N, C-alpha and C positions, 0 to 999 in steps of 0.2 A: 194474705198470711205469709209471714216470711218464712216459715219452715214447711210449708205445705209439701207433702209427699216425703218428707224426711222422717227417719227414725234415729232416735237418740237414745243412748243409755246413760243413765246418771246413777254414780255410786253415792252412798251415803244419802240416798233420796227420801228416807223416812221421816226426816224432820229438818228444821232449820233452812240452811242454804240449799241443800239438795233438793228438798221438798219445793221450795219456792222456785228453784230452776226447772224441776220437772213440771210443775203447774203452768210456768210461763212458756215453756217450749210447747205443751200441749195446747195452750191457747192460741199459739201461733201456727198450729197445724200439724205438729209433730206427733208421730206414734212413740210413746216413752216407755222403755224398759226401766222400772224403778228398782234399784238394787240397794238391798239394806241387810245388815247384820241381824236386825230384830225383824222377823217376818211380819208381825202384826202391823209394824209402823210402815213397811214398804207397802203392804197391802191397803193400809189406811189411805195413802197417798194415791195409790192406783185407783182406788175406789172413788175418791174425790174427784179424780180427772174423768173418770168414767161417767159419774153423775153430771158433770158439767158438759158432757157431750164429746169428750175426747177418747182416744185410745190409748190404753195403758196396761202393762203387764207388770206384776210384782215378781221379782226374784231374790229370794234370800240367798246371801252369800257372804262369806268372810274374805275380804280382799287380800288377806295375809296368806291365804291357802290356794296354791297353784291349781290344784285339782278342783276346789270350788269355783275358782275363777273360770277355768276351762269349761266346766259344766255351766256357769252363767252365760258365757259367750255363746255355746251351742244352743242353749234354751232360747236365747234372744234371736239367734240367726235362724233358728228353726221357726220361731213364731212370726218374725218379720221379713225374713229372706236376706237382710242386710242391715248394717248399722252404719249411717252417715256421720253420726256425731257422738263422741264419747266424752262425757264430763267426769273427770277424776276428782271427785269431791270428798270422798270418804276421808274421815281423819278423826284424831283423838290426841289428847295431851295429858301426859302424866309426868309429875316431878317438876323440878325447877333446876336448882344449883347442882353442877356436875359432881361437886364434893358430897352431896348429900343424896342424890339418886344412885340406885344400883344398876348392875348391868342388865339385869331383867327389864327395868323401866326403859332403860335406854333402848334396847332391842325392841321393846314394844312400840315406842314412838317411831323407830324407823320403819318396822314392818307395816304398821298401819298407813302411815303418811307416804313414804318413799316406795317401799316395795310393793304397796297397792297399786301405786301409778305404774311401776314397772310391769307388774302381772297383767292388769287390764289392758295396758297399751299393747303389750305383746300379744295378748289373745285376739285383739281386734284389728291391730294394724294390717295383717296379711290380707284380709278381705277389702280393706280401704285400697291398699296398694293394687290389688287385683282390679279394682273398680276405677282406679286412677282418680279417687275422689274421697275426701274425708275431712273431718275437722275434730280435733282434740283440744278440749279447754280443760287445763288443770287449775285447780283451786288451791293456791299456796297460801301465803299470808305475808304481812308486812314483817313478821318475825323473821322470815327468810332473807330480809334485806337489810336488817340493821339489828344492833343488840338491844333486845327488849326482854332479856331472861327466857325461861322455859327452854334450856339449851337443847335438850333431846328434840323436842318439837320443832325448834327453830332450825336446828341444823337439818333436820328431815325435810322442812318446807324449803330451805336453800338448795338442797338436792333435788327437790321437784323442779325448782325454777331452771336448774341447770340441765336436768334431763330433759325438760321441754325444749330447751335451745338446741340441744343436740338432735333431738327427734326432728325439730323443724328444718334444720339444715340438711340432715340426711334423707328425709323423705319427702321433701319439698318438690323434687323432681318427678314424684309419683302422684302429685295433686293433693298431697295430704298437708293440711295446715295444723300447726301446734302452737297454742298461745296459752299464757299463765295469767291468772288473776290473783293479786295480792290483797286481800281484804284487810282493813283495819278492825276495830271492835265492832262485831255484829251481834245484834240483839236475838239470840237464839236460845233454845231450851238447855244448852250445855252450860249456860250461865245461872240456871235455876238456883242451885245450892248457894252459890255466891250471893245472888240476889236475897235469898232467904237470910243469910247471915248479915247482909249488908244492903238494905233496901235502896240507898242512895248511890250506889256503885256507878250505875250509868250516868246519873247526873254529875258525878265527879269526873268521870272519864271524859264526858262530852266537853269539858273545860279544856281538854288537851287538843281538841280538834277545831281547826280554823272555822269550819261549817258550823260549829256549835252543837253537834249532836253525835251519837253514836250511829252506825249504820243499821239498816234493816236487811233482811233476807233478799228482799225485792230490789234492793241497790245492786246486789251482786248478780241476781238472776238477769237484770236488765242488760249488764256488762257481757254476761255469758252469751245472752241471746244475740248480741251484736257480733261477738267473736265467732259465734257458730253459724252465722248467716252468711248468705253470699254478699251481703253488704261489706263484708271484711275479706273479700276475695283476694286482696293483694297484701294481706297482714298475716305475717307468720314469724314465729320466734319472739314474739313481743311480750313483754311483762307489764301489765296494766295494773296500776294500784287504785284501788276503789276504797279509798281511805280518809274521806273528808278532808283532805289536804295535810294528814298527819305528817307524813315523810317530807313535805315541803318545808315543814319546820314549825315548831311551837315553842314560843318563848316561855310559857309556863310550864310545859312538860320538861323542857331542859333544865329550868331551875329547880324542879321538884326532884328529878332525877340527880342532879348535882348535890343538892341538899342530902338525898338519900345515901349517896355514895360517901359523903363526908361523915356521916352518922356512922 
């Protein structure tokens, strides 16, 4: 088991990518603190892990709130004694064009996506530094690497990438590794409203991807498992795209975006 005797804390663990990561880590032997804004969802993930024979603790917390994050860290450390792996996955996206969104919407994106990574990392880094070991895996997005709209969300994800690089450089000497995953389109519950309005949206988006499909939460979970494990012991400061080849280039996508720009 690749994470035997390890303890992981996963934010946004109540559904989608975070849930898949928490479950994957548990199957590989890790005890998992499942953090979520909605208590019932975090508890459901923890219960599923326990029913499968793993160890998990649900912790409700809002990653935008410094006091809530501090309490989250204290609860995890009290329950498990230490945290070896932090997965900063909590995220949300509101609005699109900066000419249309308001300041509150901009601040919301940065608070959930970027401030959350800052607060959770700050809360758990000290005990990793003291133990001279730790792995942080940030979940950013391909939106943080190129212009794909959703400007507030995308700017926040770009900040996550840079923050991860800075943490990797600064704390590597203490044995702490920090890497970032940038997923493409992933089939998660956050898409449900759009799927209800447009049942064929994933089929259309799949045409942009060289591998011919959108991603599944497990695709990201597998990458996170590698980066969190000792198999990645000499990898830090890396940005890994898990995007079905999207950013390598898509002729169809470029043509459609070009046509949209002209319109």
